[in-house]
C-alpha positions in Angstrom: -7.4 -5.6 21.3 -7.7 -3.6 18.1 -5.8 -4.4 15.5 -3.1 -1.8 14.4 -4.1 0.8 11.6 -2.2 0.4 8.3 -0.7 3.5 6.7 -2.1 4.4 3.6 -1.4 6.2 0.7 -1.2 6.4 -3.3 1.4 4.7 -4.8 2.2 5.4 -8.7 4.2 2.5 -10.2 4.9 1.4 -14.2 2.1 -1.2 -15.3 4.8 -3.3 -16.1 6.2 -3.1 -12.4 2.8 -3.4 -11.2 2.2 -6.5 -13.7 4.8 -8.1 -12.4 4.2 -7.7 -8.9 0.8 -9.2 -9.3 2.0 -12.3 -11.0 4.8 -12.7 -8.4 1.6 -12.3 -5.9 -0.7 -14.5 -7.6 2.2 -17.5 -7.5 3.0 -16.6 -3.8 -0.7 -16.9 -2.8 -0.6 -13.2 -1.8 -2.6 -10.1 -2.5 -0.9 -7.6 -4.9 -0.7 -5.1 -1.2 0.7 -7.7 0.8 3.8 -8.3 -2.1 4.8 -5.7 -2.0 4.8 -4.8 1.6 7.1 -8.1 1.9 9.5 -7.1 -1.3 9.6 -3.5 0.6 10.7 -5.7 3.7 13.2 -7.7 2.1 14.7 -4.9 0.5 15.4 -3.3 3.5 16.7 -5.8 5.5 19.0 -6.5 2.5 20.4 -2.6 3.1 20.4 -3.8 7.3 17.6 -1.8 8.2 15.5 -3.8 10.7 12.0 -3.8 11.0 10.1 -5.3 13.2 6.6 -6.8 12.7 3.5 -4.9 14.1 1.2 -7.4 16.2 -1.1 -8.8 14.6 -4.5 -9.5 15.9 -5.4 -12.7 17.2 -7.8 -15.3 14.7 -10.2 -17.5 15.5 -12.8 -17.9 18.9 -11.2 -16.4 21.8 -10.1 -19.1 24.8 -12.8 -20.8 27.0 -12.7 -18.3 30.7 -12.7 -20.8 33.4 
């Protein structure tokens, strides 16, 4: 199964906001992109909007077929 495609778009941020996101991402061992997505999901959840997680690709070796 192919991995679901992510929607790419340009995001203009104040440099100070971007720097804060990068610091937070580094502290939580995430990329800045993953941190932005997590912050958006948390903000949506706080407003009562449920966004389901897309199916993630399976990692590792495929199971042996018998």
